[in-house]
RODO-2510 file (C-alpha; in nm, 4 decimals, decimal comma):
residues 334
     n   res          X          Y          Z
     1     m    -0,0005    -0,0023    -0,0002
     2     n     0,1138     0,3550    -0,0724
     3     k     0,2220     0,5174     0,2519
     4     k     0,2271     0,8792     0,1293
     5     k    -0,0383     1,0690     0,3261
     6     y    -0,0839     1,3888     0,1205
     7     f    -0,0664     1,4908    -0,2443
     8     y    -0,0609     1,8693    -0,2918
     9     s    -0,0987     1,8157    -0,6642
    10     l    -0,4466     1,6704    -0,5997
    11     d    -0,5512     1,9979    -0,4375
    12     l    -0,4665     2,1589    -0,7724
    13     f    -0,6514     1,8860    -0,9560
    14     r    -0,9589     1,9284    -0,7352
    15     g    -0,9681     2,3026    -0,7913
    16     f    -0,9102     2,2556    -1,1690
    17     c    -1,2076     2,0164    -1,1825
    18     g    -1,4289     2,2458    -0,9764
    19     y    -1,3735     2,5539    -1,1929
    20     g    -1,3846     2,3345    -1,5022
    21     v    -1,7350     2,2059    -1,4195
    22     a    -1,8630     2,5560    -1,3276
    23     f    -1,7234     2,7155    -1,6451
    24     c    -1,8547     2,4455    -1,8740
    25     h    -2,2010     2,4507    -1,7205
    26     l    -2,2318     2,8240    -1,7721
    27     q    -2,1410     2,7894    -2,1406
    28     a    -2,3697     2,4823    -2,1807
    29     f    -2,6781     2,6038    -1,9924
    30     t    -2,6650     2,9763    -2,0673
    31     f    -2,5007     2,9915    -2,4084
    32     k    -2,6148     2,6483    -2,5302
    33     n    -2,2678     2,5267    -2,6111
    34     t    -2,3037     2,1484    -2,6427
    35     n    -1,9268     2,0965    -2,6701
    36     m    -1,8853     2,2413    -2,3245
    37     e    -2,1621     2,0342    -2,1862
    38     y    -1,9845     1,7275    -2,3233
    39     l    -1,6574     1,8387    -2,1627
    40     s    -1,8268     1,9034    -1,8261
    41     l    -1,9073     1,5338    -1,8103
    42     l    -1,5404     1,4595    -1,7916
    43     f    -1,4627     1,7130    -1,5132
    44     v    -1,7488     1,5652    -1,3008
    45     e    -1,6144     1,2145    -1,3569
    46     f    -1,2760     1,3253    -1,2213
    47     f    -1,4312     1,3827    -0,8828
    48     f    -1,5334     1,0232    -0,8408
    49     v    -1,1974     0,8682    -0,8969
    50     l    -1,0377     1,1530    -0,6855
    51     s    -1,2772     1,0728    -0,4010
    52     g    -1,1837     0,7089    -0,3922
    53     f    -0,8147     0,7921    -0,4176
    54     v    -0,8095     1,0439    -0,1254
    55     l    -1,0486     0,8434     0,0898
    56     y    -0,8264     0,5382     0,0769
    57     p    -0,6311     0,6126     0,4043
    58     q    -0,9550     0,6764     0,5993
    59     l    -1,1172     0,3606     0,4726
    60     i    -0,8075     0,1614     0,5663
    61     k    -0,8318     0,3006     0,9194
    62     i    -1,1891     0,1696     0,9362
    63     f    -1,0615    -0,1754     0,8400
    64     d    -0,7859    -0,1484     1,1015
    65     n    -1,0258    -0,0326     1,3806
    66     k    -1,4023    -0,0793     1,3512
    67     k    -1,4608     0,2006     1,6015
    68     n    -1,3479     0,4396     1,3277
    69     l    -1,6608     0,3661     1,1241
    70     f    -1,8833     0,6176     1,3028
    71     i    -1,6009     0,8676     1,3232
    72     f    -1,5676     0,8310     0,9385
    73     y    -1,9445     0,9035     0,9025
    74     q    -1,9208     1,2117     1,1221
    75     r    -1,6225     1,3432     0,9377
    76     r    -1,7886     1,2956     0,5979
    77     w    -2,1323     1,4262     0,6909
    78     i    -2,0042     1,7247     0,8771
    79     r    -1,7942     1,8121     0,5791
    80     t    -2,0644     1,7631     0,3113
    81     i    -2,4204     1,7749     0,4428
    82     p    -2,4611     2,1272     0,6050
    83     l    -2,3397     2,3189     0,2992
    84     y    -2,5357     2,0994     0,0631
    85     i    -2,8601     2,1669     0,2575
    86     i    -2,7936     2,5427     0,2402
    87     a    -2,7344     2,5305    -0,1357
    88     l    -3,0391     2,3059    -0,1865
    89     l    -3,2601     2,5474     0,0027
    90     v    -3,1414     2,8390    -0,2133
    91     v    -3,1757     2,6494    -0,5413
    92     s    -3,5187     2,5178    -0,4427
    93     a    -3,6380     2,8663    -0,3605
    94     l    -3,5095     3,0073    -0,6872
    95     t    -3,6937     2,7352    -0,8801
    96     s    -4,0115     2,7369    -0,6691
    97     e    -3,9488     2,3815    -0,5560
    98     l    -3,8986     2,4469    -0,1860
    99     l    -4,0612     2,1649     0,0185
   100     s    -4,1895     1,9946    -0,2933
   101     k    -4,1725     1,6192    -0,3357
   102     d    -3,8637     1,6526    -0,5489
   103     f    -3,7012     1,8722    -0,2778
   104     f    -3,7159     1,5850    -0,0277
   105     k    -3,5767     1,3460    -0,2898
   106     y    -3,2788     1,5760    -0,3217
   107     l    -3,2555     1,6152     0,0534
   108     f    -3,2118     1,2394     0,1074
   109     f    -2,9997     1,1912    -0,2026
   110     i    -3,2456     0,9424    -0,3642
   111     q    -3,3481     1,1425    -0,6747
   112     k    -3,1300     0,9216    -0,9022
   113     t    -3,1791     0,5867    -0,7347
   114     i    -3,4286     0,4773    -1,0091
   115     p    -3,4911     0,6297    -1,3559
   116     n    -3,7163     0,9324    -1,3698
   117     f    -3,7748     0,9352    -0,9963
   118     a    -3,7456     1,3111    -0,9780
   119     n    -4,0180     1,4902    -1,1771
   120     n    -3,8101     1,8039    -1,2119
   121     d    -3,4318     1,7752    -1,2135
   122     y    -3,3899     2,1350    -1,0999
   123     y    -3,0603     2,0834    -0,9182
   124     p    -2,8786     1,8935    -1,1960
   125     v    -2,5410     1,8764    -1,0306
   126     a    -2,6652     1,7026    -0,7176
   127     w    -2,6589     1,3585    -0,8814
   128     s    -2,2889     1,3189    -0,8138
   129     l    -2,3410     1,4073    -0,4467
   130     s    -2,5957     1,1325    -0,4201
   131     i    -2,3374     0,8819    -0,5492
   132     e    -2,0768     1,0092    -0,3032
   133     e    -2,2976     1,0150     0,0028
   134     l    -2,4476     0,6709    -0,0492
   135     f    -2,1038     0,5294    -0,1159
   136     y    -1,9898     0,6735     0,2146
   137     l    -2,2843     0,5035     0,3809
   138     f    -2,2774     0,1580     0,2318
   139     f    -1,9255     0,0642     0,1332
   140     p    -1,7488     0,0952     0,4676
   141     i    -2,0071    -0,1383     0,6168
   142     l    -1,9704    -0,3801     0,3290
   143     f    -1,5940    -0,3938     0,3526
   144     i    -1,5856    -0,4133     0,7319
   145     i    -1,7733    -0,7456     0,6932
   146     f    -1,4914    -0,8881     0,4842
   147     n    -1,1807    -1,0425     0,6160
   148     k    -0,9157    -0,7688     0,6357
   149     k    -0,6780    -0,9707     0,4190
   150     n    -0,9275    -0,9813     0,1399
   151     i    -1,0128    -0,6123     0,1154
   152     i    -0,8437    -0,5476    -0,2157
   153     k    -0,9562    -0,8729    -0,3664
   154     n    -1,3126    -0,8177    -0,2721
   155     s    -1,2933    -0,4615    -0,3967
   156     i    -1,1815    -0,5805    -0,7350
   157     i    -1,4571    -0,8431    -0,7412
   158     i    -1,7202    -0,5796    -0,6570
   159     f    -1,5769    -0,3410    -0,9139
   160     l    -1,5916    -0,6055    -1,1906
   161     l    -1,9378    -0,7218    -1,0787
   162     i    -2,0741    -0,3709    -1,1085
   163     l    -1,9305    -0,3422    -1,4642
   164     v    -2,0841    -0,6720    -1,5661
   165     v    -2,4238    -0,5782    -1,4230
   166     k    -2,4149    -0,2402    -1,5945
   167     y    -2,3304    -0,4030    -1,9303
   168     l    -2,6035    -0,6648    -1,9004
   169     f    -2,8693    -0,3996    -1,8197
   170     s    -2,7367    -0,1140    -2,0285
   171     g    -2,9716    -0,1919    -2,3120
   172     n    -3,2725    -0,1252    -2,0921
   173     i    -3,1467     0,2026    -1,9407
   174     d    -3,1432     0,5394    -2,1023
   175     s    -2,8040     0,7042    -2,1570
   176     n    -2,8445     0,9839    -1,8985
   177     f    -2,9356     0,7430    -1,6138
   178     f    -2,6714     0,4996    -1,7177
   179     r    -2,4171     0,7753    -1,6540
   180     t    -2,5811     0,9352    -1,3467
   181     g    -2,7744     0,6544    -1,1733
   182     t    -2,6627     0,6423    -0,8104
   183     f    -2,5970     0,2705    -0,7657
   184     l    -2,4647     0,2277    -1,1214
   185     r    -2,1673     0,4649    -1,0509
   186     f    -2,0254     0,3254    -0,7308
   187     d    -1,7565     0,1570    -0,9393
   188     a    -1,6041     0,4981    -1,0280
   189     i    -1,5211     0,5786    -0,6602
   190     l    -1,4078     0,2210    -0,6083
   191     l    -1,1797     0,2629    -0,8998
   192     g    -1,0046     0,5516    -0,7267
   193     f    -0,9732     0,3450    -0,4081
   194     l    -0,7980     0,0629    -0,6007
   195     l    -0,5829     0,3164    -0,7920
   196     r    -0,4438     0,4502    -0,4588
   197     h    -0,3665     0,0939    -0,3438
   198     f    -0,1731     0,0097    -0,6554
   199     y    -0,0339     0,3578    -0,7143
   200     v     0,3197     0,2614    -0,5964
   201     y     0,3315     0,0032    -0,8772
   202     i     0,2128     0,2256    -1,1595
   203     s     0,3683     0,5540    -1,0649
   204     n     0,6723     0,4980    -1,2862
   205     f     0,4789     0,4853    -1,6131
   206     k     0,4601     0,8627    -1,6637
   207     f     0,5359     0,8839    -2,0304
   208     l     0,3053     0,5942    -2,1171
   209     t     0,0261     0,7569    -1,9137
   210     l     0,0667     1,0843    -2,0990
   211     i     0,0542     0,9120    -2,4426
   212     i    -0,2539     0,7103    -2,3550
   213     f    -0,4231     1,0248    -2,2125
   214     i    -0,3655     1,2167    -2,5335
   215     i    -0,5012     0,9305    -2,7472
   216     m    -0,8074     0,8716    -2,5281
   217     f    -0,8967     1,2360    -2,4901
   218     s    -0,8688     1,2822    -2,8653
   219     l    -1,1068     0,9918    -2,9236
   220     y    -1,3406     1,1269    -2,6500
   221     y    -1,3537     1,4887    -2,7656
   222     f    -1,3306     1,4703    -3,1394
   223     g    -1,5562     1,1633    -3,1595
   224     q    -1,8337     1,3256    -2,9493
   225     n    -2,0765     1,3807    -3,2386
   226     y    -2,0540     1,0190    -3,3424
   227     i    -2,0956     0,8900    -2,9920
   228     i    -2,3882     1,1247    -2,9095
   229     s    -2,5711     1,0024    -3,2188
   230     l    -2,5313     0,6428    -3,1195
   231     q    -2,5347     0,6622    -2,7374
   232     e    -2,8635     0,4790    -2,7032
   233     k    -2,6841     0,1624    -2,8270
   234     q    -2,5851    -0,0711    -2,5426
   235     e    -2,2189    -0,0996    -2,6446
   236     i    -2,1760     0,2757    -2,7047
   237     k    -2,3184     0,3693    -2,3640
   238     y    -2,0991     0,1152    -2,1962
   239     l    -1,7784     0,2113    -2,3713
   240     f    -1,8493     0,5810    -2,3318
   241     v    -1,8663     0,5540    -1,9513
   242     l    -1,5611     0,3302    -1,9443
   243     n    -1,3760     0,5860    -2,1442
   244     l    -1,4728     0,8569    -1,8958
   245     q    -1,3386     0,6412    -1,6156
   246     l    -1,0098     0,5731    -1,7956
   247     l    -0,9629     0,9386    -1,8700
   248     s    -1,0296     1,0221    -1,5030
   249     v    -0,7677     0,7695    -1,3895
   250     l    -0,5088     0,8999    -1,6439
   251     s    -0,5772     1,2632    -1,5498
   252     l    -0,5387     1,1979    -1,1800
   253     l    -0,2079     1,0118    -1,2452
   254     l    -0,0746     1,2985    -1,4470
   255     f    -0,1389     1,5373    -1,1563
   256     t     0,0263     1,3121    -0,9064
   257     f     0,3308     1,2807    -1,1335
   258     i     0,3872     1,6547    -1,0931
   259     e     0,3736     1,6272    -0,7138
   260     p     0,7546     1,6666    -0,6650
   261     v     0,7417     2,0017    -0,8501
   262     i     0,4435     2,1363    -0,6461
   263     a     0,5697     2,0108    -0,3138
   264     k     0,8984     2,1998    -0,3529
   265     s     0,7269     2,5353    -0,4084
   266     k     0,5333     2,7231    -0,1388
   267     k     0,3698     2,9324    -0,4009
   268     f     0,2324     2,6243    -0,5805
   269     i     0,1211     2,4766    -0,2491
   270     n    -0,0597     2,7957    -0,1474
   271     i    -0,2342     2,8220    -0,4897
   272     s    -0,3282     2,4559    -0,4781
   273     l    -0,4715     2,4926    -0,1255
   274     l    -0,6662     2,8019    -0,2161
   275     i    -0,8551     2,6649    -0,5098
   276     s    -0,9003     2,3332    -0,3338
   277     q    -1,0750     2,5088    -0,0492
   278     q    -1,3126     2,6679    -0,2930
   279     t    -1,4013     2,3523    -0,4804
   280     y    -1,6954     2,2089    -0,2824
   281     s    -1,8776     2,5409    -0,2486
   282     i    -1,8186     2,6219    -0,6200
   283     y    -1,9652     2,2882    -0,7252
   284     l    -2,2711     2,3350    -0,5078
   285     i    -2,3505     2,7096    -0,5719
   286     h    -2,2480     2,7637    -0,9404
   287     i    -2,5917     2,6578    -1,0595
   288     i    -2,7417     2,9395    -0,8472
   289     f    -2,5397     3,2044    -1,0323
   290     i    -2,6302     3,0407    -1,3672
   291     y    -3,0051     3,0693    -1,2706
   292     l    -2,9546     3,4347    -1,1741
   293     l    -2,7531     3,5290    -1,4871
   294     e    -2,9971     3,3645    -1,7156
   295     k    -3,2398     3,6433    -1,6267
   296     t    -2,9951     3,9165    -1,7328
   297     q    -2,8956     4,0393    -2,0794
   298     f    -2,5244     4,0917    -2,0305
   299     s    -2,2850     4,0161    -2,3130
   300     f    -2,0832     3,6938    -2,3254
   301     i    -1,7643     3,8465    -2,1854
   302     v    -1,9404     4,0417    -1,9052
   303     t    -2,1461     3,7404    -1,8045
   304     n    -1,8318     3,5226    -1,7733
   305     i    -1,6435     3,7855    -1,5730
   306     i    -1,9278     3,8372    -1,3303
   307     y    -1,9737     3,4642    -1,3028
   308     i    -1,6126     3,3643    -1,2282
   309     s    -1,5586     3,6643    -0,9981
   310     s    -1,8735     3,5878    -0,8009
   311     l    -1,7773     3,2231    -0,7621
   312     f    -1,4284     3,3161    -0,6457
   313     i    -1,5494     3,5717    -0,3840
   314     f    -1,8482     3,3770    -0,2526
   315     s    -1,6515     3,0455    -0,2357
   316     l    -1,3807     3,2154    -0,0240
   317     l    -1,6394     3,3618     0,2099
   318     i    -1,8276     3,0291     0,2339
   319     f    -1,5095     2,8379     0,3177
   320     n    -1,3921     3,0811     0,5793
   321     y    -1,7225     3,1428     0,7509
   322     i    -1,9077     2,8136     0,7025
   323     e    -1,6820     2,5289     0,5991
   324     k    -1,3786     2,6073     0,8039
   325     p    -1,5669     2,6276     1,1385
   326     l    -1,7383     2,3019     1,0557
   327     l    -1,4201     2,1268     0,9701
   328     g    -1,2912     2,2177     1,3162
   329     l    -1,5765     2,0206     1,4619
   330     r    -1,4807     1,6914     1,2980
   331     p    -1,3434     1,4179     1,5280
   332     k    -1,0164     1,2621     1,4509
   333     m    -0,9916     0,8932     1,3560
   334     n    -0,8218     0,6477     1,5865
***
């Protein structure tokens, strides 16, 4: 197992993904740029593999000491739930969905557990939070049942089992739910968990990783029109999601490979930490600013400047006055 506790490069990666999702969604939702919507899928996918990768040490502590299970829950929920509820209340008020049936589905992270469960998908970015939160809930319990020596073996089996089930049922599931369905995407976080375990064995293949990334990204981006036109086909849907996962892994690896450069520079470390601290709030609140800016008639450039500036300022305020105090309340794991 990789013993390194912290990757500053992943703070940079997290911030890069957060701003990437927010920027792409503005172009897609407000300016109807389908290419940006397509690219936003990739940025969102990054978060899943990243989550499994950075959660690895905490999950291992649960396996080492079962008393850490409830501490893990407290740490995750204090970190994620309060700010999510605040953002959900604001978004629901803006869309006149406050206390509606769909509101409570979002509140309990069940809006994407079955196809078309939510009548109005008014908080479209919340699907990824549902995957994260239910993964936090179920997987530690599942793994703690296993013999400690078989953690990785069973993780690989579960990962492959999810892939097989998705393939077998992909012909009966529409493309959007195939990519966003809560229980269908646990494999993405699990993939990050496995990547962290085997990282020490694959960290030397930097050049090969870069070449594969360039090839896969080219196929992904330049082949988007062909894939979109065929994405209802079983094989296309399946390969499309697998390609997203592979690109996520390769992207994360590329960032960890520059870790020695970032770790030697205080300036890089400070920048990485700054944008990393903004990421969660940016992901949750950027749709609020999109809803507000849709009602204006500003030019393309002015809209983007107001949008990015607002996200930067509000995310700093949110982290310092909401998230940071909450983080101080989290118990430490044994």
